[in-house]
C-alpha positions in Angstrom: -56.4 176.3 -7.5 -57.2 176.9 -3.8 -57.1 180.3 -2.2 -56.0 179.5 1.4 -55.3 182.3 3.9 -55.7 180.4 7.2 -53.8 177.4 8.6 -55.6 174.1 8.1 -56.7 172.5 11.3 -58.1 169.0 10.8 -58.4 168.4 14.5 -60.6 171.4 15.2 -63.8 170.5 17.1 -67.1 170.6 15.2 -68.9 173.8 15.7 -72.6 174.7 15.6 -73.7 176.1 12.2 -76.9 178.1 11.6 -79.5 176.7 9.3 -78.8 177.4 5.7 -75.1 178.3 6.4 -72.0 176.3 5.5 -68.3 176.2 6.2 -65.9 177.1 3.4 -63.2 174.5 2.9 -61.6 176.0 -0.2 -62.1 178.8 -2.7 -61.5 178.2 -6.4 -61.3 180.5 -9.4 -62.1 179.4 -13.0 -61.4 181.3 -16.2 -59.9 184.2 -14.3 -57.7 186.2 -16.7 -54.1 186.5 -15.6 -51.2 188.7 -16.7 -49.2 191.9 -15.7 -51.6 194.6 -14.5 -54.6 192.3 -14.1 -55.8 191.9 -10.5 -54.6 188.7 -9.0 -56.9 186.2 -7.2 -55.5 187.2 -3.9 -56.4 190.9 -4.6 -59.9 190.0 -5.8 -60.7 187.5 -3.1 -59.1 189.4 -0.2 -62.2 191.2 1.0 -64.8 188.4 0.2 -66.9 186.6 2.8 -66.1 183.2 1.2 -62.8 182.5 2.8 -61.4 179.2 4.0 -62.7 178.4 7.4 -65.5 181.1 7.4 -69.1 180.3 8.0 -71.1 181.9 5.2 -74.8 182.2 4.1 -76.4 182.5 0.7 -76.7 186.3 1.3 -73.0 186.4 2.0 -72.3 184.6 -1.3 -74.6 186.9 -3.2 -72.7 189.9 -1.8 -69.5 188.4 -2.9 -70.8 187.9 -6.5 -72.0 191.5 -6.5 -68.6 192.8 -5.3 -66.8 190.9 -8.1 -69.2 192.2 -10.7 -68.9 195.7 -9.4 -65.2 195.7 -10.4 -66.5 196.2 -13.9 -64.0 193.7 -15.3 -66.3 190.7 -15.9 -69.4 190.1 -17.9 -70.7 187.5 -15.4 -69.5 185.7 -12.3 -71.2 182.5 -11.1 -70.6 180.6 -7.9 -70.7 176.8 -7.6 -70.9 175.2 -4.1 -70.0 171.5 -3.8 -69.5 169.4 -0.7 -65.9 168.8 0.4 -64.7 166.8 3.4 -66.9 165.9 6.3 -68.6 169.2 7.0 -67.3 171.7 4.5 -68.0 172.9 1.0 -65.8 174.1 -1.9 -66.8 177.5 -3.4 -65.9 177.9 -7.1 -66.2 181.3 -8.8 -66.6 181.0 -12.5 -65.6 184.2 -14.5 -66.7 185.3 -17.9 -64.4 188.0 -19.2 -66.2 191.2 -20.3 -65.7 192.2 -23.9 -66.3 195.8 -25.0 -66.1 197.5 -28.4 -62.8 198.5 -29.9 -61.1 201.5 -28.3 -61.6 204.6 -30.4 -60.2 207.3 -28.1 -58.3 207.3 -24.9 -58.0 210.1 -22.3 -56.5 210.4 -18.8 -58.2 212.4 -16.1 -56.7 213.7 -12.9 -53.1 213.7 -14.2 -50.9 216.8 -13.8 -47.5 215.6 -14.9 -48.4 212.9 -17.5 -47.3 214.1 -21.0 -49.8 213.8 -23.9 -47.3 211.5 -25.7 -48.2 208.8 -23.1 -51.9 209.0 -24.1 -51.0 208.6 -27.7 -48.7 205.7 -26.9 -51.5 203.9 -25.1 -54.0 204.5 -27.9 -51.6 203.2 -30.6 -50.8 200.1 -28.5 -54.3 199.0 -27.7 -55.7 199.6 -31.2 -53.5 196.8 -32.3 -55.2 194.4 -29.9 -58.7 194.5 -31.2 -61.6 194.3 -28.8 -61.3 195.9 -25.4 -60.9 193.3 -22.6 -59.5 193.1 -19.2 -56.1 192.4 -20.7 -56.3 195.5 -22.9 -57.1 197.6 -19.8 -54.1 196.0 -18.0 -51.9 197.1 -20.9 -53.2 200.7 -20.5 -52.5 200.5 -16.7 -49.0 199.1 -17.2 -48.0 201.9 -19.6 -49.3 204.7 -17.5 -48.2 203.4 -14.1 -44.8 202.5 -15.7 -44.3 206.1 -16.6 -45.0 207.3 -13.1 -42.7 204.7 -11.6 -39.9 205.7 -14.0 -40.2 209.3 -12.7 -40.2 208.3 -9.0 -43.9 209.1 -8.5 -44.6 205.9 -6.6 -48.2 206.8 -5.7 -49.2 207.5 -9.3 -51.8 204.8 -10.1 -55.0 204.3 -12.0 -58.1 204.2 -9.7 -60.6 203.1 -12.3 -61.7 203.1 -16.0 -64.9 204.2 -17.6 -66.3 204.7 -21.1 -65.5 201.2 -22.4 -69.1 200.7 -23.6 -68.7 203.4 -26.2 -65.1 202.9 -27.1 -64.1 206.3 -25.6 -62.0 205.0 -22.7 -61.1 207.3 -19.8 -58.5 206.4 -17.2 -58.9 208.1 -13.8 -55.5 208.5 -12.0 -54.3 209.6 -8.6 -50.8 210.9 -8.3 -50.1 211.2 -4.6 -50.4 214.9 -3.9 -48.9 215.8 -0.5 -51.3 217.2 2.0 -49.0 217.3 5.1 -45.2 217.1 5.9 -44.4 216.6 9.6 -41.2 216.0 11.5 -41.7 213.2 14.1 -39.1 213.0 16.8 -38.4 209.8 18.7 -36.8 209.2 22.1 -34.1 206.6 22.9 -36.8 203.9 23.1 -38.0 204.8 19.5 -41.2 206.2 20.9 -42.7 209.5 19.5 -42.3 212.6 21.6 -44.0 216.0 21.4 -41.0 217.9 20.2 -37.2 217.6 19.8 -34.3 219.9 20.5 -34.0 220.8 16.8 -36.2 223.6 15.3 -38.5 222.2 12.6 -37.2 224.7 10.1 -33.8 223.1 10.3 -35.4 219.9 8.8 -37.7 221.8 6.4 -34.9 223.5 4.6 -33.1 220.1 3.9 -36.0 218.5 2.0 -38.0 219.2 -1.1 -41.4 218.0 0.0 -44.1 220.7 -0.4 -47.8 220.6 0.3 -49.6 220.5 -3.0 -46.7 218.8 -4.9 -46.5 215.1 -5.8 -44.6 212.7 -3.6 -41.4 211.5 -5.4 -39.1 208.8 -4.2 -36.0 210.8 -5.4 -37.0 213.6 -3.0 -37.1 211.0 -0.2 -33.6 209.8 -1.1 -32.3 213.4 -1.2 -34.0 214.2 2.1 -32.4 211.1 3.8 -28.9 212.1 2.5 -29.1 215.8 3.4 -30.7 215.4 6.8 -28.1 212.7 7.8 -25.3 215.1 6.7 -26.5 217.6 9.3 -24.9 215.2 11.8 -27.7 215.9 14.3 -29.6 212.5 14.0 -28.5 208.9 14.2 -31.8 207.6 12.7 -33.7 209.2 9.8 -36.7 207.7 8.0 -39.1 209.1 5.4 -42.5 207.5 5.8 -45.2 208.3 3.2 -48.8 207.1 3.9 -52.3 207.7 2.5 -54.1 210.6 4.0 -56.8 209.3 6.4 -59.3 211.9 5.0 -58.5 211.3 1.3 -56.9 208.1 0.3 -55.8 209.6 -3.0 -53.5 212.0 -1.2 -50.3 211.4 0.8 -49.0 212.5 4.2 -45.2 212.4 4.7 -43.7 211.8 8.1 -40.0 212.4 8.6 -39.0 210.3 11.6 -36.0 211.4 13.5 -34.0 210.3 16.5 -31.5 213.0 17.7 -27.9 212.4 18.6 -26.5 213.8 21.9 -25.8 217.5 21.1 -22.7 217.6 23.3 -19.6 215.4 23.1 -16.3 215.5 24.9 -13.4 213.1 24.5 -9.9 213.1 26.1 -6.9 211.0 25.5 -3.8 210.7 27.7 -0.7 208.9 26.6 2.9 208.2 27.6 5.6 207.0 25.2 7.1 203.6 26.0 10.3 202.1 24.6 12.6 199.1 25.5 14.9 199.9 28.3 17.8 198.1 29.9 17.4 194.3 29.7 14.6 194.7 27.2 12.1 195.8 29.8 9.6 198.5 28.7 10.4 201.9 30.2 8.7 205.2 29.9 10.5 207.5 27.4 9.4 210.4 29.5 7.3 210.9 32.5 5.7 213.9 30.7 2.1 212.9 29.7 0.8 213.9 26.2 -2.6 213.6 24.6 -5.6 215.5 23.3 -8.9 216.9 24.4 -11.8 217.3 22.0 -15.3 218.7 22.4 -18.2 219.6 20.2 -21.7 221.1 20.3 -23.7 220.0 17.3 -26.8 222.0 17.7 -26.5 225.5 19.3 -29.9 226.9 20.1 -31.6 224.1 18.1 -30.7 225.8 14.8 -28.0 223.3 13.7 -25.1 225.7 14.4 -22.0 223.9 15.5 -19.0 224.5 17.7 -15.9 222.3 17.7 -12.7 222.5 19.7 -9.6 220.4 20.1 -6.3 220.7 22.0 -3.3 218.4 21.6 0.2 218.4 23.0 3.0 215.9 23.6 3.6 217.4 27.1 0.7 218.7 29.2 3.2 219.9 31.8 4.7 222.3 29.3 2.1 222.7 26.5 3.6 225.9 25.1 6.3 223.8 23.4 4.1 222.2 20.8 0.5 223.1 21.6 -1.9 222.5 18.8 -5.4 223.7 19.0 -8.4 224.5 16.8 -11.7 226.2 17.7 -14.3 226.3 14.9 -17.9 227.7 14.6 -20.2 226.7 11.7 -23.3 228.7 10.9 -25.4 227.1 8.1 -27.9 229.1 6.0 -26.3 232.4 7.1 -28.3 234.2 4.4 -31.6 232.7 5.6 -33.7 229.5 5.2 -34.8 230.5 1.7 -31.3 230.7 0.3 -31.1 228.2 -2.6 -27.3 228.1 -2.5 -27.3 227.0 1.2 -24.7 229.7 2.0 -22.8 228.9 5.2 -20.3 230.8 7.3 -17.4 229.2 9.1 -14.8 230.8 11.3 -11.9 229.3 13.2 -8.9 230.0 15.3 -6.0 227.5 15.0 -2.5 226.6 15.7 -1.0 223.7 13.7 2.4 222.2 13.0 3.4 220.2 9.9 6.7 218.9 8.5 7.6 220.9 5.4 8.4 218.8 2.3 10.0 221.9 0.7 13.1 221.3 2.8 13.4 217.6 2.2 16.5 216.1 0.5 16.6 214.4 -2.8 17.1 210.7 -3.3 20.9 211.1 -3.6 21.4 213.1 -0.4 22.0 212.2 3.1 19.1 212.8 5.5 18.7 216.6 6.0 17.5 218.3 9.2 13.7 218.6 9.2 11.9 221.9 9.3 8.5 222.3 10.8 6.0 225.0 9.8 3.8 226.3 12.6 0.7 228.3 11.6 -1.4 230.2 14.2 -4.2 232.5 13.3 -7.8 233.0 12.4 -9.8 232.2 9.3 -13.3 233.2 8.2 -15.0 231.4 5.2 -18.3 231.9 3.3 -19.3 228.9 1.1 -22.1 228.8 -1.5 -23.2 225.3 -2.6 -24.6 225.3 -6.2 -25.2 221.5 -6.1 -24.3 218.8 -3.6 -20.7 218.7 -5.0 -20.2 222.0 -6.8 -19.4 225.1 -4.7 -17.5 228.3 -4.3 -15.7 229.6 -1.3 -14.3 233.0 -0.2 -12.0 233.3 2.9 -9.9 235.9 4.7 -7.0 234.6 6.7 -4.7 236.3 9.3 -1.9 234.1 10.5 1.6 233.9 11.9 3.9 231.4 10.2 6.9 230.2 12.1 9.5 227.7 10.9 11.3 225.6 13.5 13.9 222.8 13.7 13.5 219.5 15.5 14.2 221.1 18.9 11.5 223.7 18.4 13.9 226.6 17.9 13.0 229.2 15.3 15.1 228.9 12.2 15.3 231.3 9.3 17.1 229.1 6.7 17.4 225.5 5.6 20.5 223.4 6.2 22.3 220.3 5.1 25.4 218.3 5.9 28.6 219.5 4.2 31.2 217.3 2.5 33.1 216.9 5.8 29.9 216.1 7.8 29.5 219.5 9.2 26.1 221.2 9.2 25.7 224.0 6.7 23.1 226.6 7.5 23.3 228.6 4.2 20.1 227.0 2.8 17.0 228.7 1.3 15.3 231.2 3.5 12.2 229.8 5.2 10.1 232.9 5.3 9.5 236.3 3.6 11.2 238.1 6.5 14.2 235.8 6.6 14.1 235.5 10.4 11.8 232.5 10.6 8.6 234.3 11.4 6.0 235.9 9.1 2.8 237.7 9.9 0.4 237.8 7.0 -3.1 238.7 5.9 -4.5 237.4 2.6 -7.6 236.3 0.8 -8.5 232.9 -0.6 -11.0 231.8 -3.1 -12.1 228.5 -4.6 -14.4 227.3 -7.2 -15.4 223.6 -7.7 -17.5 222.2 -10.5 -18.1 218.5 -9.9 -20.6 216.4 -11.8 -19.1 213.0 -10.9 -21.4 210.2 -9.7 -20.8 206.5 -8.8 -21.6 203.7 -11.2 -21.2 200.4 -9.4 -18.6 201.9 -7.1 -16.4 203.8 -9.6 -16.6 207.5 -10.4 -17.9 208.7 -13.7 -18.2 212.4 -14.8 -16.1 215.5 -14.7 -14.4 217.6 -12.0 -12.8 221.1 -12.3 -11.2 223.0 -9.4 -9.8 226.5 -9.3 -8.0 228.0 -6.2 -6.5 231.4 -5.7 -4.8 233.2 -2.8 -4.1 237.0 -2.9 -2.1 238.9 -0.3 -2.9 242.5 0.6 0.7 243.6 1.3 0.2 243.6 5.0 2.6 241.7 7.2 6.3 240.8 7.5 8.3 242.3 4.6 5.0 243.5 3.1 4.6 240.6 0.6 2.6 241.1 -2.5 1.7 237.8 -4.3 -0.9 235.9 -6.1 -0.9 232.1 -5.9 -3.4 230.1 -8.0 -3.9 226.6 -9.4 -6.3 224.9 -11.7 -7.0 221.3 -12.3 -9.3 219.4 -14.7 -10.2 215.7 -14.3 -12.4 213.6 -16.5 -13.7 210.1 -15.7 -14.9 208.7 -19.1 -17.1 205.6 -19.0 -15.9 203.3 -21.9 -18.8 200.8 -21.8 -22.3 200.6 -20.2 -22.4 198.9 -16.9 -23.4 195.2 -16.8 -27.1 194.8 -16.1 -26.8 191.5 -14.2 -23.6 192.1 -12.3 -22.3 194.8 -10.0 -18.9 195.1 -11.5 -17.8 198.6 -12.3 -17.6 199.6 -16.0 -14.2 200.3 -17.6 -13.2 203.9 -17.1 -10.5 206.1 -18.6 -9.3 208.9 -16.3 -7.5 211.9 -17.7 -6.1 214.6 -15.4 -4.2 217.9 -15.7 -3.2 220.4 -13.1 -1.1 223.6 -13.2 -0.3 226.5 -11.0 1.9 229.5 -10.5 2.9 232.2 -8.0 3.2 235.8 -9.2 5.1 238.2 -6.9 6.8 237.4 -3.7 7.2 233.7 -3.0 7.9 232.2 0.4 9.3 228.7 0.5 6.5 227.4 2.6 4.0 228.4 -0.1 6.0 226.9 -3.0 4.4 224.0 -4.9 5.9 220.7 -4.0 6.3 218.0 -6.6 6.0 214.3 -6.1 3.9 212.2 -3.8 0.6 210.2 -3.9 -1.4 213.2 -5.1 1.2 214.7 -7.4 3.3 212.0 -9.1 3.1 208.5 -7.7 6.4 206.6 -7.2 8.0 209.5 -5.4 7.9 210.8 -1.8 6.1 214.1 -1.1 8.4 216.9 -2.3 11.0 214.5 -3.6 11.0 216.1 -7.1 11.3 219.7 -6.0 9.7 223.0 -4.8 8.6 225.2 -7.7 7.0 228.6 -8.3 5.1 227.2 -11.3 4.3 223.6 -12.2 2.4 221.3 -14.5 1.3 217.8 -14.0 -0.7 215.5 -16.2 -1.8 211.8 -15.9 -3.9 209.1 -17.5 -5.3 206.0 -15.8 -7.3 203.1 -17.2 -9.6 201.2 -14.9 -10.9 197.7 -15.9 -13.3 195.6 -13.9 -12.5 192.4 -12.1 -15.8 190.4 -12.2 -15.5 188.0 -9.3 -14.2 190.8 -6.9 -16.7 193.5 -8.0 -13.8 196.0 -8.1 -11.3 197.2 -10.7 -7.7 197.0 -11.5 -5.9 200.0 -13.0 -2.8 201.1 -14.9 -1.5 204.6 -14.9 1.1 207.0 -16.3 2.0 210.4 -14.7 4.4 213.2 -15.2 5.1 216.5 -13.4 7.5 219.3 -14.0 8.6 222.6 -12.4 8.7 224.3 -15.9 12.1 225.5 -15.0 10.7 227.8 -12.2 12.5 226.3 -9.3 15.4 228.8 -9.7 13.0 231.6 -9.0 12.0 230.3 -5.6 14.2 232.1 -3.0 17.3 230.1 -2.3 16.3 227.5 -5.0 15.5 224.6 -2.6 15.2 222.2 -5.5 18.9 222.7 -6.5 20.1 223.1 -2.9 18.7 219.7 -1.9 19.7 218.0 -5.2 16.2 217.3 -6.5 15.4 216.7 -10.2 12.7 219.2 -10.7 10.6 216.8 -12.8 9.7 213.2 -13.0 7.7 210.5 -14.7 5.9 207.5 -13.1 3.9 204.5 -14.3 2.5 201.5 -12.7 -0.5 199.3 -11.9 -2.6 198.2 -9.0 -6.0 197.1 -7.7 -8.7 198.8 -5.7 -9.9 196.9 -2.6 -12.7 198.9 -0.9 -11.1 202.2 0.3 -7.6 200.8 -0.2 -5.4 201.0 -3.3 -2.5 198.5 -3.6 -0.2 199.7 -6.4 3.2 199.3 -7.9 4.7 202.6 -9.1 8.0 203.2 -10.8 10.5 206.0 -10.3 11.4 207.1 -13.8 14.4 209.1 -12.6 16.1 206.2 -10.7 14.7 203.4 -12.9 13.3 201.5 -10.0 9.9 201.0 -8.3 8.1 200.1 -5.1 4.8 198.8 -3.8 2.5 201.2 -2.1 -0.7 200.9 -0.1 -2.8 204.0 -0.2 -6.2 205.0 1.3 -8.7 207.0 -0.7 -8.7 208.1 -4.3 -5.8 209.5 -6.4 -8.1 211.8 -8.3 
């Protein structure tokens, strides 16, 4: 077979050749051993003088023969030169495989992470193959380098063997020890610059590369993920390369292009609706909209500041102004903190529609109640793993309940039998006047070992949350509110090796919670909704002091779509605790207090299309949801 590395050019003009030299038209290999781990013809011939189109001399050919013999793999290599074409010659290298005595012992030198069991495995395997040949050495190479590859040590290779003449074979390995780790910043044209805006220690604390340790591809993947999560860079690459001074060592360049550190956005809008004659008219000349700004990298240390303001009327923003200002300080305990403890503080003002004061399915529409929260929050988070963490917060806030017009309201309402509005509903706050001022602590603990297998979650997740008041504020409330949930994603069968379809998975889920002490309606647990019991609207089943929900879901693959279909069963109950919520909003709004749902659906990317039944009303509906249920 020919070894061609240059384009053929039959029309090239004849060139002058020195006496005794000749032009190589083709390069052939005869009796060259082949197989996994054995150097290929391209690898052996890549550095030779005898290459197609080259002019070579006898000395060049002798040097090529010496280079092939010096590999130590062959007992002899001959070269036959025969005319080919008008002016060229064919060079044929004839190999005779070297045969050494049987392998008696086997050792590895230069290894720091290779377990002794690998040496024993190699010796056991090659003793079965008889005399030591190139193929036997290739077997040794495949076993040792295969181990390094399985552990992510991509630079772990055998440099050479010796001791074959005595049967005491020694494999010399290089493992890719890191000699330098450097952050390389790029400008907008992807050209290296002297330094970036980000302090190098911000990058150092997000990767596991250390001088003197071995390069591992898993460390590279982790570095890419964690550095991207800083949200400081729009391009991140990990580039390992041999050290120029010692080819057995590795230098690691982390190549980065920074995002703009400051961003500001504004949005202005007017509401439009059909007017007289069907022509579009402005609902109001009052403009609404939002303003957002962020600074991602204060002082170059990755500290971040975010702010947003929104209102439906910029001319009178005090009516419904929503705002949030947040400061994030990573590694607040120092760069060496293994838990990556971070501090976050914010001031906020938000408004949400309360599902506690929603009517049941048999009631007429009831007046909506909005809950405004304004205050400040400080949180410390410790990250045990990428997904497992604990949080501790202190919150000071003012909670105000309002009706649709924005007026403060102290109790819920509904329409009476004669159509009149009855305002004798459940109290909306601790104080009873529609406004509470509170101070309390929050804590959270998450243990999450889930991971993705072909796009579906497998593993376990446990979450515990608690809120404890300190007795300061309106009506001096003392309460403890806690909840716990446990979810298991059980893989029922190994994933398919040739297809990317997700494996079948059984999901089991249970969640419970209770409030001990004073209970404000806005803190009650709401039952029903896409993250409580599917098939019901949020809060449709009730508002409870204590609750229990449990569910099961089976997910089965759909081969041609590389996704899964699922069927589920869920139930939630207030455990009879709704009556102990002030004013009993569950009874007042004629809600059931418990419910069961079942259904089926299909996952399409981030979207879940599902049919869920309402066990209380014996009917069902189709829903399209984004994200995961569990």
